[in-house]
N, C-alpha and C positions, 0 to 999 in steps of 0.2 A: 622396525623399529631399527635393527643392522641395517636390513636394504638401503634405508636413508640415510645415516651417515656412510654408509661407501659411497652415495650417489655423489653424494658434499663432496668430500674426500677424490675423488675424479674432478669434479666439476671446476675443483678449487685448483688441480694438480694441470686438469687441457687450460686452466685461463694462462692458469705462470705460463705453459707453454708455450700457451700461441703469445702471450708479450714476449717471452725471450726469442718467441720467434722473429716479431716481430721489429722489435731494438735490433737485430741485429742486421738488418736488409735494411733497415736507418743508419746506424753506423756502420756499413758495408760498400755506401756507394746505392743502394741498388733505385734507389730516385734522385740521381744527382739530375738527370736528363732526360725528363720526359718526353721530349715530344722527340728527341734525336731516329726513336723506330718509327714515329707517323712521318713522319718529313723521310722520310728512307722508300717509304716502300712510291712515292710521289717523283719522288727524285731515279726514281730506276732507272736504266736506260733500255729499252728494251724491241729497238726499232731491229730490221732486219738490213742485215748485212748487205747491200746486190753487188757487193765485188766479189764472193766469195763464191 
């Protein structure tokens, strides 16, 4: 029974840690522009320069 209470406490701490990490990511702007990185791959200029 003691192990059960330990696991419950660890689970609660884990959920709190994940919640704080998600809150920090949202507040710091990690999810502001999710399309920029996806479209930057398509806009990359990988053409070979024949002048070199």
